[in-house]
PDB file of N, CA, C and O in Angstrom, chain B, residues numbered from 101:
ATOM      1  N   UNK B 101     205.666  29.612 164.680  1.00  0.00           N
ATOM      2  CA  UNK B 101     204.241  29.424 164.649  1.00  0.00           C
ATOM      3  C   UNK B 101     203.952  28.051 164.082  1.00  0.00           C
ATOM      4  O   UNK B 101     204.201  27.781 162.907  1.00  0.00           O
ATOM      5  N   UNK B 102     203.445  27.222 164.899  1.00  0.00           N
ATOM      6  CA  UNK B 102     203.181  25.857 164.484  1.00  0.00           C
ATOM      7  C   UNK B 102     201.680  25.673 164.326  1.00  0.00           C
ATOM      8  O   UNK B 102     200.966  25.373 165.282  1.00  0.00           O
ATOM      9  N   UNK B 103     201.224  25.859 163.102  1.00  0.00           N
ATOM     10  CA  UNK B 103     199.811  25.637 162.827  1.00  0.00           C
ATOM     11  C   UNK B 103     199.655  24.268 162.179  1.00  0.00           C
ATOM     12  O   UNK B 103     200.532  23.824 161.437  1.00  0.00           O
ATOM     13  N   UNK B 104     198.566  23.615 162.452  1.00  0.00           N
ATOM     14  CA  UNK B 104     198.350  22.309 161.813  1.00  0.00           C
ATOM     15  C   UNK B 104     198.206  22.492 160.298  1.00  0.00           C
ATOM     16  O   UNK B 104     197.745  23.529 159.823  1.00  0.00           O
ATOM     17  N   UNK B 105     198.608  21.468 159.564  1.00  0.00           N
ATOM     18  CA  UNK B 105     198.539  21.538 158.114  1.00  0.00           C
ATOM     19  C   UNK B 105     197.104  21.727 157.634  1.00  0.00           C
ATOM     20  O   UNK B 105     196.876  22.304 156.571  1.00  0.00           O
ATOM     21  N   UNK B 106     196.159  21.254 158.392  1.00  0.00           N
ATOM     22  CA  UNK B 106     194.751  21.393 158.020  1.00  0.00           C
ATOM     23  C   UNK B 106     194.379  22.866 157.873  1.00  0.00           C
ATOM     24  O   UNK B 106     193.687  23.235 156.924  1.00  0.00           O
ATOM     25  N   UNK B 107     194.828  23.703 158.793  1.00  0.00           N
ATOM     26  CA  UNK B 107     194.469  25.117 158.763  1.00  0.00           C
ATOM     27  C   UNK B 107     195.210  25.874 157.651  1.00  0.00           C
ATOM     28  O   UNK B 107     194.814  26.984 157.298  1.00  0.00           O
ATOM     29  N   UNK B 108     196.256  25.299 157.110  1.00  0.00           N
ATOM     30  CA  UNK B 108     196.928  25.899 155.965  1.00  0.00           C
ATOM     31  C   UNK B 108     196.164  25.607 154.668  1.00  0.00           C
ATOM     32  O   UNK B 108     196.233  26.375 153.708  1.00  0.00           O
ATOM     33  N   UNK B 109     195.454  24.515 154.656  1.00  0.00           N
ATOM     34  CA  UNK B 109     194.736  24.095 153.456  1.00  0.00           C
ATOM     35  C   UNK B 109     193.377  24.776 153.368  1.00  0.00           C
ATOM     36  O   UNK B 109     192.870  24.974 152.264  1.00  0.00           O
ATOM     37  N   UNK B 110     192.785  25.132 154.474  1.00  0.00           N
ATOM     38  CA  UNK B 110     191.434  25.713 154.489  1.00  0.00           C
ATOM     39  C   UNK B 110     191.339  26.988 153.642  1.00  0.00           C
ATOM     40  O   UNK B 110     190.411  27.077 152.838  1.00  0.00           O
ATOM     41  N   UNK B 111     192.222  27.970 153.763  1.00  0.00           N
ATOM     42  CA  UNK B 111     192.102  29.161 152.908  1.00  0.00           C
ATOM     43  C   UNK B 111     192.211  28.826 151.409  1.00  0.00           C
ATOM     44  O   UNK B 111     191.536  29.427 150.574  1.00  0.00           O
ATOM     45  N   UNK B 112     193.062  27.868 151.100  1.00  0.00           N
ATOM     46  CA  UNK B 112     193.201  27.462 149.705  1.00  0.00           C
ATOM     47  C   UNK B 112     191.904  26.869 149.189  1.00  0.00           C
ATOM     48  O   UNK B 112     191.481  27.175 148.074  1.00  0.00           O
ATOM     49  N   UNK B 113     191.276  26.035 149.978  1.00  0.00           N
ATOM     50  CA  UNK B 113     190.004  25.431 149.585  1.00  0.00           C
ATOM     51  C   UNK B 113     188.900  26.477 149.467  1.00  0.00           C
ATOM     52  O   UNK B 113     188.061  26.391 148.570  1.00  0.00           O
ATOM     53  N   UNK B 114     188.892  27.443 150.344  1.00  0.00           N
ATOM     54  CA  UNK B 114     187.884  28.503 150.273  1.00  0.00           C
ATOM     55  C   UNK B 114     188.051  29.340 149.005  1.00  0.00           C
ATOM     56  O   UNK B 114     187.067  29.676 148.346  1.00  0.00           O
ATOM     57  N   UNK B 115     189.287  29.672 148.667  1.00  0.00           N
ATOM     58  CA  UNK B 115     189.547  30.443 147.451  1.00  0.00           C
ATOM     59  C   UNK B 115     189.159  29.624 146.223  1.00  0.00           C
ATOM     60  O   UNK B 115     188.539  30.150 145.299  1.00  0.00           O
ATOM     61  N   UNK B 116     189.519  28.343 146.210  1.00  0.00           N
ATOM     62  CA  UNK B 116     189.181  27.486 145.078  1.00  0.00           C
ATOM     63  C   UNK B 116     187.664  27.367 144.934  1.00  0.00           C
ATOM     64  O   UNK B 116     187.145  27.382 143.818  1.00  0.00           O
ATOM     65  N   UNK B 117     186.958  27.249 146.046  1.00  0.00           N
ATOM     66  CA  UNK B 117     185.490  27.174 145.995  1.00  0.00           C
ATOM     67  C   UNK B 117     184.881  28.466 145.488  1.00  0.00           C
ATOM     68  O   UNK B 117     183.930  28.436 144.708  1.00  0.00           O
ATOM     69  N   UNK B 118     185.415  29.600 145.918  1.00  0.00           N
ATOM     70  CA  UNK B 118     184.894  30.890 145.470  1.00  0.00           C
ATOM     71  C   UNK B 118     185.126  31.076 143.972  1.00  0.00           C
ATOM     72  O   UNK B 118     184.250  31.566 143.259  1.00  0.00           O
ATOM     73  N   UNK B 119     186.301  30.684 143.502  1.00  0.00           N
ATOM     74  CA  UNK B 119     186.596  30.789 142.070  1.00  0.00           C
ATOM     75  C   UNK B 119     185.678  29.860 141.285  1.00  0.00           C
ATOM     76  O   UNK B 119     185.176  30.239 140.227  1.00  0.00           O
ATOM     77  N   UNK B 120     185.457  28.672 141.779  1.00  0.00           N
ATOM     78  CA  UNK B 120     184.563  27.726 141.109  1.00  0.00           C
ATOM     79  C   UNK B 120     183.150  28.261 141.006  1.00  0.00           C
ATOM     80  O   UNK B 120     182.501  28.109 139.971  1.00  0.00           O
ATOM     81  N   UNK B 121     182.671  28.884 142.061  1.00  0.00           N
ATOM     82  CA  UNK B 121     181.324  29.461 142.028  1.00  0.00           C
ATOM     83  C   UNK B 121     181.262  30.663 141.093  1.00  0.00           C
ATOM     84  O   UNK B 121     180.251  30.881 140.426  1.00  0.00           O
ATOM     85  N   UNK B 122     182.329  31.434 141.042  1.00  0.00           N
ATOM     86  CA  UNK B 122     182.340  32.611 140.180  1.00  0.00           C
ATOM     87  C   UNK B 122     182.323  32.222 138.704  1.00  0.00           C
ATOM     88  O   UNK B 122     181.731  32.925 137.885  1.00  0.00           O
ATOM     89  N   UNK B 123     182.959  31.119 138.363  1.00  0.00           N
ATOM     90  CA  UNK B 123     183.022  30.689 136.975  1.00  0.00           C
ATOM     91  C   UNK B 123     181.939  29.675 136.600  1.00  0.00           C
ATOM     92  O   UNK B 123     181.927  29.165 135.480  1.00  0.00           O
ATOM     93  N   UNK B 124     181.049  29.389 137.518  1.00  0.00           N
ATOM     94  CA  UNK B 124     179.984  28.428 137.233  1.00  0.00           C
ATOM     95  C   UNK B 124     179.105  28.956 136.115  1.00  0.00           C
ATOM     96  O   UNK B 124     178.777  30.142 136.077  1.00  0.00           O
ATOM     97  N   UNK B 125     178.730  28.074 135.212  1.00  0.00           N
ATOM     98  CA  UNK B 125     177.912  28.480 134.077  1.00  0.00           C
ATOM     99  C   UNK B 125     176.466  28.580 134.542  1.00  0.00           C
ATOM    100  O   UNK B 125     175.891  27.624 135.062  1.00  0.00           O
ATOM    101  N   UNK B 126     175.907  29.739 134.344  1.00  0.00           N
ATOM    102  CA  UNK B 126     174.528  29.961 134.720  1.00  0.00           C
ATOM    103  C   UNK B 126     173.614  29.604 133.561  1.00  0.00           C
ATOM    104  O   UNK B 126     174.013  29.740 132.405  1.00  0.00           O
ATOM    105  N   UNK B 127     172.396  29.151 133.839  1.00  0.00           N
ATOM    106  CA  UNK B 127     171.486  28.829 132.740  1.00  0.00           C
ATOM    107  C   UNK B 127     171.107  30.086 131.967  1.00  0.00           C
ATOM    108  O   UNK B 127     171.054  31.182 132.524  1.00  0.00           O
ATOM    109  N   UNK B 128     170.848  29.909 130.687  1.00  0.00           N
ATOM    110  CA  UNK B 128     170.502  31.030 129.831  1.00  0.00           C
ATOM    111  C   UNK B 128     169.065  31.472 130.145  1.00  0.00           C
ATOM    112  O   UNK B 128     168.179  30.630 130.297  1.00  0.00           O
ATOM    113  N   UNK B 129     168.833  32.773 130.242  1.00  0.00           N
ATOM    114  CA  UNK B 129     167.472  33.231 130.526  1.00  0.00           C
ATOM    115  C   UNK B 129     166.559  32.917 129.339  1.00  0.00           C
ATOM    116  O   UNK B 129     167.018  32.859 128.199  1.00  0.00           O
ATOM    117  N   UNK B 130     165.288  32.717 129.603  1.00  0.00           N
ATOM    118  CA  UNK B 130     164.368  32.405 128.511  1.00  0.00           C
ATOM    119  C   UNK B 130     164.271  33.575 127.534  1.00  0.00           C
ATOM    120  O   UNK B 130     164.334  34.737 127.934  1.00  0.00           O
ATOM    121  N   UNK B 131     164.118  33.254 126.248  1.00  0.00           N
ATOM    122  CA  UNK B 131     164.065  34.278 125.213  1.00  0.00           C
ATOM    123  C   UNK B 131     162.647  34.785 125.024  1.00  0.00           C
ATOM    124  O   UNK B 131     161.683  34.024 125.111  1.00  0.00           O
ATOM    125  N   UNK B 132     162.533  36.074 124.764  1.00  0.00           N
ATOM    126  CA  UNK B 132     161.238  36.619 124.395  1.00  0.00           C
ATOM    127  C   UNK B 132     161.166  36.665 122.869  1.00  0.00           C
ATOM    128  O   UNK B 132     162.115  36.267 122.193  1.00  0.00           O
ATOM    129  N   UNK B 133     160.054  37.145 122.324  1.00  0.00           N
ATOM    130  CA  UNK B 133     159.845  37.134 120.880  1.00  0.00           C
ATOM    131  C   UNK B 133     160.876  37.995 120.135  1.00  0.00           C
ATOM    132  O   UNK B 133     161.335  37.612 119.059  1.00  0.00           O
ATOM    133  N   UNK B 134     161.234  39.135 120.689  1.00  0.00           N
ATOM    134  CA  UNK B 134     162.198  40.011 120.031  1.00  0.00           C
ATOM    135  C   UNK B 134     163.569  39.344 119.969  1.00  0.00           C
ATOM    136  O   UNK B 134     164.272  39.446 118.964  1.00  0.00           O
ATOM    137  N   UNK B 135     163.939  38.666 121.043  1.00  0.00           N
ATOM    138  CA  UNK B 135     165.232  37.987 121.069  1.00  0.00           C
ATOM    139  C   UNK B 135     165.243  36.815 120.088  1.00  0.00           C
ATOM    140  O   UNK B 135     166.256  36.545 119.444  1.00  0.00           O
ATOM    141  N   UNK B 136     164.103  36.118 119.981  1.00  0.00           N
ATOM    142  CA  UNK B 136     164.017  35.007 119.029  1.00  0.00           C
ATOM    143  C   UNK B 136     164.133  35.518 117.604  1.00  0.00           C
ATOM    144  O   UNK B 136     164.793  34.896 116.771  1.00  0.00           O
ATOM    145  N   UNK B 137     163.497  36.644 117.319  1.00  0.00           N
ATOM    146  CA  UNK B 137     163.561  37.219 115.978  1.00  0.00           C
ATOM    147  C   UNK B 137     164.986  37.685 115.667  1.00  0.00           C
ATOM    148  O   UNK B 137     165.470  37.508 114.549  1.00  0.00           O
ATOM    149  N   UNK B 138     165.640  38.267 116.637  1.00  0.00           N
ATOM    150  CA  UNK B 138     167.012  38.724 116.442  1.00  0.00           C
ATOM    151  C   UNK B 138     167.944  37.533 116.221  1.00  0.00           C
ATOM    152  O   UNK B 138     168.851  37.595 115.391  1.00  0.00           O
ATOM    153  N   UNK B 139     167.719  36.452 116.963  1.00  0.00           N
ATOM    154  CA  UNK B 139     168.549  35.255 116.790  1.00  0.00           C
ATOM    155  C   UNK B 139     168.319  34.631 115.412  1.00  0.00           C
ATOM    156  O   UNK B 139     169.262  34.165 114.773  1.00  0.00           O
ATOM    157  N   UNK B 140     167.078  34.624 114.963  1.00  0.00           N
ATOM    158  CA  UNK B 140     166.774  34.076 113.642  1.00  0.00           C
ATOM    159  C   UNK B 140     167.409  34.932 112.543  1.00  0.00           C
ATOM    160  O   UNK B 140     167.928  34.401 111.561  1.00  0.00           O
ATOM    161  N   UNK B 141     167.366  36.247 112.711  1.00  0.00           N
ATOM    162  CA  UNK B 141     167.983  37.142 111.726  1.00  0.00           C
ATOM    163  C   UNK B 141     169.499  36.949 111.692  1.00  0.00           C
ATOM    164  O   UNK B 141     170.105  36.953 110.621  1.00  0.00           O
ATOM    165  N   UNK B 142     170.100  36.783 112.854  1.00  0.00           N
ATOM    166  CA  UNK B 142     171.544  36.569 112.931  1.00  0.00           C
ATOM    167  C   UNK B 142     171.919  35.238 112.283  1.00  0.00           C
ATOM    168  O   UNK B 142     172.943  35.140 111.606  1.00  0.00           O
ATOM    169  N   UNK B 143     171.091  34.218 112.492  1.00  0.00           N
ATOM    170  CA  UNK B 143     171.347  32.911 111.896  1.00  0.00           C
ATOM    171  C   UNK B 143     171.221  32.983 110.379  1.00  0.00           C
ATOM    172  O   UNK B 143     172.034  32.398 109.662  1.00  0.00           O
ATOM    173  N   UNK B 144     170.205  33.698 109.880  1.00  0.00           N
ATOM    174  CA  UNK B 144     170.020  33.850 108.433  1.00  0.00           C
ATOM    175  C   UNK B 144     171.177  34.629 107.814  1.00  0.00           C
ATOM    176  O   UNK B 144     171.645  34.296 106.725  1.00  0.00           O
ATOM    177  N   UNK B 145     171.629  35.657 108.508  1.00  0.00           N
ATOM    178  CA  UNK B 145     172.756  36.458 108.015  1.00  0.00           C
ATOM    179  C   UNK B 145     174.020  35.603 107.953  1.00  0.00           C
ATOM    180  O   UNK B 145     174.789  35.698 106.997  1.00  0.00           O
ATOM    181  N   UNK B 146     174.229  34.785 108.953  1.00  0.00           N
ATOM    182  CA  UNK B 146     175.387  33.887 108.961  1.00  0.00           C
ATOM    183  C   UNK B 146     175.316  32.862 107.844  1.00  0.00           C
ATOM    184  O   UNK B 146     176.332  32.546 107.224  1.00  0.00           O
ATOM    185  N   UNK B 147     174.114  32.337 107.579  1.00  0.00           N
ATOM    186  CA  UNK B 147     173.953  31.370 106.495  1.00  0.00           C
ATOM    187  C   UNK B 147     174.221  32.023 105.145  1.00  0.00           C
ATOM    188  O   UNK B 147     174.840  31.418 104.270  1.00  0.00           O
ATOM    189  N   UNK B 148     173.755  33.261 104.977  1.00  0.00           N
ATOM    190  CA  UNK B 148     173.987  33.985 103.727  1.00  0.00           C
ATOM    191  C   UNK B 148     175.479  34.252 103.529  1.00  0.00           C
ATOM    192  O   UNK B 148     175.994  34.120 102.420  1.00  0.00           O
ATOM    193  N   UNK B 149     176.163  34.625 104.597  1.00  0.00           N
ATOM    194  CA  UNK B 149     177.600  34.871 104.514  1.00  0.00           C
ATOM    195  C   UNK B 149     178.352  33.584 104.175  1.00  0.00           C
ATOM    196  O   UNK B 149     179.307  33.603 103.398  1.00  0.00           O
ATOM    197  N   UNK B 150     177.920  32.475 104.756  1.00  0.00           N
ATOM    198  CA  UNK B 150     178.555  31.190 104.460  1.00  0.00           C
ATOM    199  C   UNK B 150     178.331  30.796 103.005  1.00  0.00           C
ATOM    200  O   UNK B 150     179.226  30.258 102.354  1.00  0.00           O
ATOM    201  N   UNK B 151     177.125  31.068 102.499  1.00  0.00           N
ATOM    202  CA  UNK B 151     176.805  30.751 101.105  1.00  0.00           C
ATOM    203  C   UNK B 151     177.673  31.587 100.157  1.00  0.00           C
ATOM    204  O   UNK B 151     178.205  31.064  99.178  1.00  0.00           O
ATOM    205  N   UNK B 152     177.813  32.885 100.449  1.00  0.00           N
ATOM    206  CA  UNK B 152     178.652  33.749  99.619  1.00  0.00           C
ATOM    207  C   UNK B 152     180.109  33.307  99.677  1.00  0.00           C
ATOM    208  O   UNK B 152     180.811  33.326  98.666  1.00  0.00           O
ATOM    209  N   UNK B 153     180.555  32.915 100.849  1.00  0.00           N
ATOM    210  CA  UNK B 153     181.927  32.440 101.001  1.00  0.00           C
ATOM    211  C   UNK B 153     182.168  31.166 100.201  1.00  0.00           C
ATOM    212  O   UNK B 153     183.220  31.012  99.579  1.00  0.00           O
ATOM    213  N   UNK B 154     181.200  30.253 100.213  1.00  0.00           N
ATOM    214  CA  UNK B 154     181.336  29.014  99.456  1.00  0.00           C
ATOM    215  C   UNK B 154     181.366  29.293  97.954  1.00  0.00           C
ATOM    216  O   UNK B 154     182.121  28.657  97.218  1.00  0.00           O
ATOM    217  N   UNK B 155     180.548  30.239  97.501  1.00  0.00           N
ATOM    218  CA  UNK B 155     180.540  30.596  96.084  1.00  0.00           C
ATOM    219  C   UNK B 155     181.871  31.229  95.672  1.00  0.00           C
ATOM    220  O   UNK B 155     182.400  30.928  94.602  1.00  0.00           O
ATOM    221  N   UNK B 156     182.399  32.089  96.508  1.00  0.00           N
ATOM    222  CA  UNK B 156     183.685  32.723  96.214  1.00  0.00           C
ATOM    223  C   UNK B 156     184.803  31.681  96.171  1.00  0.00           C
ATOM    224  O   UNK B 156     185.691  31.754  95.322  1.00  0.00           O
ATOM    225  N   UNK B 157     184.759  30.726  97.075  1.00  0.00           N
ATOM    226  CA  UNK B 157     185.751  29.660  97.092  1.00  0.00           C
ATOM    227  C   UNK B 157     185.658  28.831  95.819  1.00  0.00           C
ATOM    228  O   UNK B 157     186.682  28.492  95.225  1.00  0.00           O
ATOM    229  N   UNK B 158     184.449  28.502  95.397  1.00  0.00           N
ATOM    230  CA  UNK B 158     184.270  27.716  94.177  1.00  0.00           C
ATOM    231  C   UNK B 158     184.801  28.474  92.959  1.00  0.00           C
ATOM    232  O   UNK B 158     185.458  27.886  92.099  1.00  0.00           O
ATOM    233  N   UNK B 159     184.517  29.781  92.884  1.00  0.00           N
ATOM    234  CA  UNK B 159     185.023  30.576  91.758  1.00  0.00           C
ATOM    235  C   UNK B 159     186.548  30.604  91.739  1.00  0.00           C
ATOM    236  O   UNK B 159     187.165  30.458  90.684  1.00  0.00           O
ATOM    237  N   UNK B 160     187.148  30.790  92.905  1.00  0.00           N
ATOM    238  CA  UNK B 160     188.614  30.858  92.947  1.00  0.00           C
ATOM    239  C   UNK B 160     189.229  29.501  92.607  1.00  0.00           C
ATOM    240  O   UNK B 160     190.270  29.446  91.953  1.00  0.00           O
ATOM    241  N   UNK B 161     188.606  28.416  93.037  1.00  0.00           N
ATOM    242  CA  UNK B 161     189.102  27.091  92.694  1.00  0.00           C
ATOM    243  C   UNK B 161     189.000  26.856  91.185  1.00  0.00           C
ATOM    244  O   UNK B 161     189.905  26.279  90.582  1.00  0.00           O
ATOM    245  N   UNK B 162     187.901  27.302  90.581  1.00  0.00           N
ATOM    246  CA  UNK B 162     187.744  27.169  89.132  1.00  0.00           C
ATOM    247  C   UNK B 162     188.830  27.949  88.389  1.00  0.00           C
ATOM    248  O   UNK B 162     189.385  27.461  87.404  1.00  0.00           O
ATOM    249  N   UNK B 163     189.134  29.162  88.863  1.00  0.00           N
ATOM    250  CA  UNK B 163     190.188  29.952  88.223  1.00  0.00           C
ATOM    251  C   UNK B 163     191.538  29.258  88.331  1.00  0.00           C
ATOM    252  O   UNK B 163     192.321  29.270  87.381  1.00  0.00           O
ATOM    253  N   UNK B 164     191.816  28.654  89.477  1.00  0.00           N
ATOM    254  CA  UNK B 164     193.090  27.957  89.673  1.00  0.00           C
ATOM    255  C   UNK B 164     193.173  26.758  88.739  1.00  0.00           C
ATOM    256  O   UNK B 164     194.218  26.515  88.136  1.00  0.00           O
ATOM    257  N   UNK B 165     192.090  26.009  88.614  1.00  0.00           N
ATOM    258  CA  UNK B 165     192.086  24.839  87.731  1.00  0.00           C
ATOM    259  C   UNK B 165     192.294  25.268  86.283  1.00  0.00           C
ATOM    260  O   UNK B 165     193.075  24.647  85.561  1.00  0.00           O
ATOM    261  N   UNK B 166     191.607  26.318  85.854  1.00  0.00           N
ATOM    262  CA  UNK B 166     191.767  26.808  84.489  1.00  0.00           C
ATOM    263  C   UNK B 166     193.203  27.255  84.224  1.00  0.00           C
ATOM    264  O   UNK B 166     193.765  26.961  83.169  1.00  0.00           O
ATOM    265  N   UNK B 167     193.785  27.955  85.169  1.00  0.00           N
ATOM    266  CA  UNK B 167     195.172  28.412  84.996  1.00  0.00           C
ATOM    267  C   UNK B 167     196.123  27.230  84.933  1.00  0.00           C
ATOM    268  O   UNK B 167     197.048  27.218  84.120  1.00  0.00           O
ATOM    269  N   UNK B 168     195.906  26.242  85.780  1.00  0.00           N
ATOM    270  CA  UNK B 168     196.749  25.042  85.778  1.00  0.00           C
ATOM    271  C   UNK B 168     196.660  24.339  84.429  1.00  0.00           C
ATOM    272  O   UNK B 168     197.678  23.965  83.847  1.00  0.00           O
ATOM    273  N   UNK B 169     195.439  24.164  83.938  1.00  0.00           N
ATOM    274  CA  UNK B 169     195.258  23.486  82.650  1.00  0.00           C
ATOM    275  C   UNK B 169     195.899  24.280  81.521  1.00  0.00           C
ATOM    276  O   UNK B 169     196.478  23.706  80.599  1.00  0.00           O
ATOM    277  N   UNK B 170     195.792  25.605  81.598  1.00  0.00           N
ATOM    278  CA  UNK B 170     196.379  26.461  80.567  1.00  0.00           C
ATOM    279  C   UNK B 170     197.904  26.334  80.576  1.00  0.00           C
ATOM    280  O   UNK B 170     198.525  26.236  79.518  1.00  0.00           O
ATOM    281  N   UNK B 171     198.501  26.337  81.760  1.00  0.00           N
ATOM    282  CA  UNK B 171     199.949  26.253  81.872  1.00  0.00           C
ATOM    283  C   UNK B 171     200.479  24.879  81.470  1.00  0.00           C
ATOM    284  O   UNK B 171     201.582  24.774  80.935  1.00  0.00           O
ATOM    285  N   UNK B 172     199.706  23.830  81.723  1.00  0.00           N
ATOM    286  CA  UNK B 172     200.149  22.472  81.404  1.00  0.00           C
ATOM    287  C   UNK B 172     199.786  22.071  79.978  1.00  0.00           C
ATOM    288  O   UNK B 172     200.218  21.023  79.499  1.00  0.00           O
ATOM    289  N   UNK B 173     198.999  22.895  79.303  1.00  0.00           N
ATOM    290  CA  UNK B 173     198.622  22.591  77.935  1.00  0.00           C
ATOM    291  C   UNK B 173     197.519  21.555  77.833  1.00  0.00           C
ATOM    292  O   UNK B 173     197.398  20.879  76.811  1.00  0.00           O
ATOM    293  N   UNK B 174     196.729  21.422  78.857  1.00  0.00           N
ATOM    294  CA  UNK B 174     195.621  20.467  78.862  1.00  0.00           C
ATOM    295  C   UNK B 174     194.413  21.132  78.231  1.00  0.00           C
ATOM    296  O   UNK B 174     194.076  22.265  78.577  1.00  0.00           O
ATOM    297  N   UNK B 175     193.748  20.432  77.296  1.00  0.00           N
ATOM    298  CA  UNK B 175     192.565  20.986  76.647  1.00  0.00           C
ATOM    299  C   UNK B 175     191.403  20.972  77.630  1.00  0.00           C
ATOM    300  O   UNK B 175     191.153  19.967  78.296  1.00  0.00           O
ATOM    301  N   UNK B 176     190.698  22.090  77.716  1.00  0.00           N
ATOM    302  CA  UNK B 176     189.539  22.170  78.590  1.00  0.00           C
ATOM    303  C   UNK B 176     188.285  21.816  77.805  1.00  0.00           C
ATOM    304  O   UNK B 176     188.312  21.777  76.574  1.00  0.00           O
ATOM    305  N   UNK B 177     187.202  21.562  78.498  1.00  0.00           N
ATOM    306  CA  UNK B 177     185.946  21.203  77.855  1.00  0.00           C
ATOM    307  C   UNK B 177     185.430  22.348  76.996  1.00  0.00           C
ATOM    308  O   UNK B 177     184.819  22.103  75.956  1.00  0.00           O
ATOM    309  N   UNK B 178     185.657  23.577  77.400  1.00  0.00           N
ATOM    310  CA  UNK B 178     185.185  24.734  76.642  1.00  0.00           C
ATOM    311  C   UNK B 178     185.996  24.926  75.371  1.00  0.00           C
ATOM    312  O   UNK B 178     185.450  25.349  74.352  1.00  0.00           O
ATOM    313  N   UNK B 179     187.280  24.626  75.411  1.00  0.00           N
ATOM    314  CA  UNK B 179     188.120  24.842  74.237  1.00  0.00           C
ATOM    315  C   UNK B 179     188.170  23.617  73.331  1.00  0.00           C
ATOM    316  O   UNK B 179     188.586  23.750  72.180  1.00  0.00           O
ATOM    317  N   UNK B 180     187.775  22.446  73.783  1.00  0.00           N
ATOM    318  CA  UNK B 180     187.827  21.219  72.981  1.00  0.00           C
ATOM    319  C   UNK B 180     186.898  21.307  71.764  1.00  0.00           C
ATOM    320  O   UNK B 180     187.351  20.980  70.666  1.00  0.00           O
ATOM    321  N   UNK B 181     185.638  21.723  71.882  1.00  0.00           N
ATOM    322  CA  UNK B 181     184.774  21.814  70.697  1.00  0.00           C
ATOM    323  C   UNK B 181     185.268  22.876  69.719  1.00  0.00           C
ATOM    324  O   UNK B 181     185.115  22.710  68.509  1.00  0.00           O
ATOM    325  N   UNK B 182     185.848  23.942  70.208  1.00  0.00           N
ATOM    326  CA  UNK B 182     186.363  24.990  69.327  1.00  0.00           C
ATOM    327  C   UNK B 182     187.534  24.455  68.498  1.00  0.00           C
ATOM    328  O   UNK B 182     187.711  24.856  67.348  1.00  0.00           O
ATOM    329  N   UNK B 183     188.318  23.569  69.063  1.00  0.00           N
ATOM    330  CA  UNK B 183     189.453  23.005  68.367  1.00  0.00           C
ATOM    331  C   UNK B 183     188.995  22.039  67.270  1.00  0.00           C
ATOM    332  O   UNK B 183     189.667  21.907  66.247  1.00  0.00           O
ATOM    333  N   UNK B 184     187.857  21.363  67.473  1.00  0.00           N
ATOM    334  CA  UNK B 184     187.341  20.413  66.485  1.00  0.00           C
ATOM    335  C   UNK B 184     186.775  21.115  65.260  1.00  0.00           C
ATOM    336  O   UNK B 184     186.743  20.516  64.185  1.00  0.00           O
ATOM    337  N   UNK B 185     186.329  22.354  65.378  1.00  0.00           N
ATOM    338  CA  UNK B 185     185.726  23.094  64.276  1.00  0.00           C
ATOM    339  C   UNK B 185     186.758  23.418  63.185  1.00  0.00           C
ATOM    340  O   UNK B 185     186.389  23.601  62.024  1.00  0.00           O
ATOM    341  N   UNK B 186     188.007  23.489  63.536  1.00  0.00           N
ATOM    342  CA  UNK B 186     189.047  23.855  62.562  1.00  0.00           C
ATOM    343  C   UNK B 186     189.307  22.775  61.604  1.00  0.00           C
ATOM    344  O   UNK B 186     190.152  22.924  60.721  1.00  0.00           O
TER     345      UNK B 186
END
């Protein structure tokens, strides 16, 4: 069967075009008031979670610094005035 190379490429191009159309990004539908409120609530919840995460990270970093200073024998600001009272 001797088919021209052109006719061998056509099915490949059709499949590639169909896949491209299937994966094409469609525009987002316009939001109504309920969807806007839900998006705002989700954004606020995410911001609150990020804030709590940042606070937890800061606390853990402070604990690590205090432990490091304690192990190395470095005087901390909280213990320095107590040492001067003696």
